[in-house]
N, C-alpha and C positions, 0 to 999 in steps of 0.2 A: 593462313597466308599472312606473312609479315610484310608490311608496307614501309619502304624506306624511301623518303622523299627529300630532295635537296631543299634548302631554305628558299631558293627562288621558285621551285615548284609549289611549295606550300603557299607562298605569297600569291602566286598566280591563280591557283585553284580557289583560294579564299576570295580573291578579288573578283572572280567570275562566278560567285555564288556558292562556293563551298562543296560542290558535287563534281565528281569525275566519273565518267562512264568509260569502261575498258572492255574491249572485246577482241576476239581473234579474227583476222581476215586472211584469206588465202592470197599468196603472192605468186610470183613466177617460179617455175621449176619445183613446185610442191612445197616451197617454204611458206610458213605461216607467221604472220607478224601481229603484234599487239597494236591496236588503234585506240585512240582516246578522244573524248569530247567532253566539254563542260555543258553542252546542250543535251537535254534528255531525248532519247529516241522515242518513237511512238509507243513502243511496248515497255517503257521504263517501269511501269508499276509491277511488272513481273520479275524484274531484275533483283538479284540478291545484294543486300546492302552490307558493307563493312565500315564500321566507324573506326577512325584513326585517333591516336593520341594527339595528333597535330591539329585537330579541330576541323577536319573535313571528312566527307563521306566518299567511299569508292563503291561503285555499282558494277556488277558483272552479270552477264546473261545466266539464267538459272542452271543450265547444264554444262557450263564452261568448267573445264578442269582448271584448278587454281595452281599457280606456281608456289614454291616454298617462299620465295621472296619476290615481291613486285617492286621494282625500282622505278622512281618517277623523277624526271629531270626536265629542264626547260631547254628547248631548241628554237632556233630561228633568230631573226634580227629585228630590232626595233619594234614595229607594230605587228609583225607576223610571228609573234611568240606562240609556241604550242607546247603541250606536255608530251614528252616522249616516255613510253613505258618499256621496261626491260623485264624479261622473264628469267628469273634466277641469274640476273646479270647479263643475259644475252639479248641481242636485238631481235632475235627470232624465237619462236616457240619451239621447245624441244620436248 
């Protein structure tokens, strides 16, 4: 899995501890979306770790199928900044 992060995403992830947790969540009409958090989930010890060249770690659930490219960007305004993940450039999992 190649991880491509914008400079703003790299800065935000590092500022929030240097770890990003990424998982798939079911949405409406059968679509599945990537969700992210810099806070570890209760079962974080079983998640798979990917080290990036940018100086942060990305964790995914153990049985999650990985995209070829995981894009990371910052969304939101002022204090409600969040990391948005893209599956091979798409906003939903294909």
